[in-house]
C-alpha positions in Angstrom: 67.1 254.3 25.6 65.3 257.4 24.2 61.9 256.0 25.3 63.0 254.6 28.6 61.5 255.8 32.0 64.9 257.3 32.8 65.0 259.5 29.7 61.4 260.6 30.3 62.7 262.0 33.7 65.9 263.4 32.2 64.3 265.3 29.3 62.3 267.9 31.4 65.3 268.6 33.6 67.5 269.1 30.5 64.9 271.5 28.9 64.8 273.5 32.2 68.5 273.7 32.4 68.8 274.9 28.7 66.1 277.5 29.4 68.0 278.7 32.4 71.2 279.1 30.3 69.4 281.0 27.5 67.8 283.4 30.0 71.0 283.8 32.1 69.1 282.5 35.1 70.1 279.9 37.7 68.2 276.6 37.7 66.4 277.4 40.9 64.9 280.5 39.5 63.6 278.7 36.4 62.1 276.0 38.7 60.4 278.7 40.7 58.9 280.2 37.5 57.7 276.8 36.4 56.0 276.3 39.7 54.2 279.6 39.3 53.0 278.5 35.9 51.4 275.4 37.2 50.1 277.3 40.2 48.3 279.6 37.9 46.8 276.7 36.0 45.5 275.1 39.2 44.2 278.5 40.3 42.3 278.9 37.1 40.7 275.5 37.4 39.7 276.2 41.0 38.3 279.6 40.1 36.3 278.1 37.3 34.9 275.5 39.6 34.0 278.0 42.3 32.1 280.2 39.8 30.0 277.2 38.5 31.7 277.5 35.1 32.4 274.4 33.0 36.1 275.2 32.3 37.6 273.6 29.2 41.4 273.6 29.3 41.9 272.8 25.6 45.3 274.3 25.3 46.3 276.4 28.3 47.5 279.8 27.4 48.2 281.1 30.9 51.9 282.0 31.3 54.0 282.9 34.4 53.6 286.5 33.4 49.8 286.4 33.8 48.8 289.0 36.5 47.1 286.6 38.8 47.8 285.8 42.4 47.4 282.5 44.2 43.9 282.1 45.4 42.5 284.6 42.8 39.4 284.2 40.8 38.2 284.6 37.2 37.9 288.3 37.6 41.7 288.6 38.3 42.2 287.0 34.9 39.8 289.4 33.2 37.0 286.8 33.0 33.5 287.6 34.3 31.7 284.9 36.3 28.6 285.3 34.2 30.4 285.5 30.8 29.5 282.0 29.6 28.5 278.6 30.9 31.6 277.3 29.1 35.0 279.0 29.0 37.8 277.6 26.8 41.3 278.7 27.6 43.5 278.6 24.5 42.5 279.7 21.0 44.4 277.2 19.1 42.7 275.0 16.4 41.5 272.6 19.1 40.0 275.4 21.1 38.4 277.1 18.1 36.9 273.8 16.9 35.5 273.0 20.4 34.0 276.5 20.6 32.5 276.2 17.1 30.9 272.9 17.8 29.6 274.0 21.2 28.0 277.1 19.6 26.4 274.9 17.0 24.8 272.9 19.9 23.5 276.1 21.4 26.0 276.5 24.2 27.3 279.9 24.9 31.1 279.8 24.8 33.9 282.3 25.6 37.4 281.6 24.3 40.5 283.3 26.0 43.9 283.4 24.5 47.0 284.8 26.2 49.1 285.3 23.1 48.8 288.0 20.5 47.0 285.9 17.9 44.6 283.0 17.6 45.0 279.8 15.6 47.9 278.2 17.4 50.3 277.0 14.7 47.9 278.0 12.0 48.6 281.3 10.3 45.5 283.1 8.8 45.7 285.8 6.2 42.4 287.7 5.5 41.6 288.6 1.9 44.3 286.4 0.4 43.8 286.0 -3.4 40.5 287.8 -3.1 38.9 285.2 -0.8 37.8 285.8 2.7 40.6 283.9 4.6 43.5 281.6 3.7 45.2 279.2 6.1 48.8 278.1 6.3 49.6 275.2 8.6 47.9 272.3 10.3 47.9 268.6 9.4 45.5 266.1 8.1 45.7 263.0 10.3 43.0 261.1 8.6 44.3 260.3 5.0 40.7 259.9 3.9 39.9 263.4 5.2 36.5 262.3 6.3 36.0 265.0 9.0 37.6 267.8 7.0 35.5 266.9 3.9 32.4 267.2 6.0 33.5 270.5 7.4 34.2 271.9 3.9 30.7 270.8 2.8 29.3 272.4 5.9 31.0 275.7 5.2 30.1 275.6 1.5 33.7 275.2 0.3 33.5 271.8 -1.4 33.7 273.2 -4.9 36.8 275.2 -4.0 38.8 272.5 -2.3 40.2 269.2 -3.6 41.2 266.4 -1.3 43.2 263.8 -3.2 44.0 261.5 -0.3 46.9 259.1 -0.8 48.1 259.1 -4.5 49.7 256.1 -6.0 53.4 256.6 -6.7 52.9 256.1 -10.5 50.3 258.9 -10.6 52.3 261.5 -8.7 53.9 263.1 -11.8 50.4 263.6 -13.3 49.1 265.0 -10.0 52.1 267.5 -9.7 51.7 268.4 -13.4 48.2 269.6 -12.6 49.6 272.3 -10.3 49.7 275.9 -11.4 51.9 276.8 -8.4 53.9 274.3 -6.4 54.4 275.2 -2.8 57.1 274.4 -0.2 55.7 276.4 2.6 58.3 275.4 5.2 61.4 273.3 5.6 64.0 272.6 8.3 67.4 274.1 7.8 69.3 270.9 7.0 66.8 269.1 4.6 66.8 268.9 0.8 63.1 268.3 0.2 62.3 265.7 -2.5 59.1 267.5 -3.4 61.2 270.4 -4.8 62.9 268.1 -7.3 59.5 266.6 -8.2 58.3 270.2 -8.9 61.4 271.0 -11.0 61.0 267.8 -13.0 57.4 268.7 -13.7 58.3 272.2 -14.8 56.1 273.9 -12.2 56.4 277.4 -10.8 57.8 276.9 -7.3 57.4 279.0 -4.2 59.8 278.1 -1.4 61.5 279.7 1.7 64.5 281.9 1.2 67.1 280.0 3.2 70.6 278.6 2.6 69.6 274.9 1.9 66.9 276.0 -0.6 69.2 278.5 -2.3 71.6 275.6 -3.0 69.0 274.3 -5.4 66.8 277.2 -6.4 67.5 280.8 -7.4 65.0 283.6 -6.7 63.5 285.1 -9.7 65.0 282.6 -12.1 63.9 279.1 -11.1 61.5 280.0 -8.2 60.1 282.7 -6.1 61.7 282.6 -2.6 60.0 284.3 0.3 61.0 285.4 3.8 59.7 282.6 6.1 59.7 285.0 9.1 57.0 287.0 7.4 53.6 285.1 7.2 52.4 287.5 4.5 55.4 286.9 2.2 54.3 283.4 1.1 50.9 284.7 0.1 52.4 287.7 -1.7 54.5 285.3 -3.8 51.4 283.1 -4.5 49.4 286.2 -5.4 52.1 287.4 -7.8 52.2 284.1 -9.6 48.4 283.7 -9.7 48.2 286.9 -11.7 51.2 286.1 -14.0 50.8 283.0 -16.2 53.9 284.0 -18.3 56.0 284.2 -15.2 54.8 280.8 -14.1 55.8 279.3 -17.4 59.2 281.0 -17.3 60.0 279.8 -13.8 58.8 276.3 -14.5 60.8 276.0 -17.7 64.0 277.3 -16.0 63.5 275.0 -13.0 63.3 271.9 -15.2 66.3 273.0 -17.3 68.3 273.5 -14.1 67.4 270.0 -12.9 68.5 268.4 -16.2 71.7 270.5 -16.4 72.8 269.7 -12.8 71.6 266.1 -13.1 69.3 266.2 -10.1 68.2 262.6 -10.5 68.6 259.3 -8.6 71.1 258.1 -11.3 73.0 261.4 -11.0 73.1 261.0 -7.2 74.5 257.5 -7.6 77.2 258.7 -10.0 78.2 261.5 -7.7 78.4 259.1 -4.7 80.4 256.5 -6.5 82.8 259.1 -7.9 83.3 260.5 -4.4 83.9 257.0 -2.9 86.5 256.4 -5.7 88.2 259.6 -4.8 87.4 261.3 -8.1 87.0 265.1 -8.2 
């Protein structure tokens, strides 16, 4: 049912209705705004074509609030006709990568982004840990990391990055034990991430988000450093603090492992708690 044609038709309507409720607008108004959004996208494509520009809509950043009227042109969007032979709208990772590769090929590119920052879901922090830029986010789709390895080599970063690929389950404890700092950068509100228990078992210094489901397991300053997930700089501040404090890393790691043992955070312990609950024992 979730993948049926009917549900594919229902989902957009449901999303629009929920958006209308959150904004205290009626459905017709939201539909009108949505129509304006697509009208702006079509206008941008037409304007790019009329100017002779090769327009790459990598990840459209034009919103209903963009000050552009129907039938406008690139100047109405702040883009000059002679700016570049290629214009990329959307400065997410896809847009930046496309621009980077086109520049390498000698093609002049301009990238436009409607939001306040570039990188899409990636969060960049300049001068993190004394290096030029650090990145939080993104995913490796290719478990062999072929493309990202080539990019690291191309940028001269091979000696500073290690790509393990898939690690055999029996080798995971040794791999985790090699960490100086064990990260849980993000987690949904209802999960209990297994990696945190792996980190605790290995006695690693943990950095994790400060939120209720994590605080059920970890205590800030005693078994981990917890950071405000709403502040992108907070994660790096915690990492920087631990990177410069080996004694604190050892203290947190030792306390985390002791906590895991004391509270019996093991599969056997889970089984005992479940069977006791099923038997009605306190």
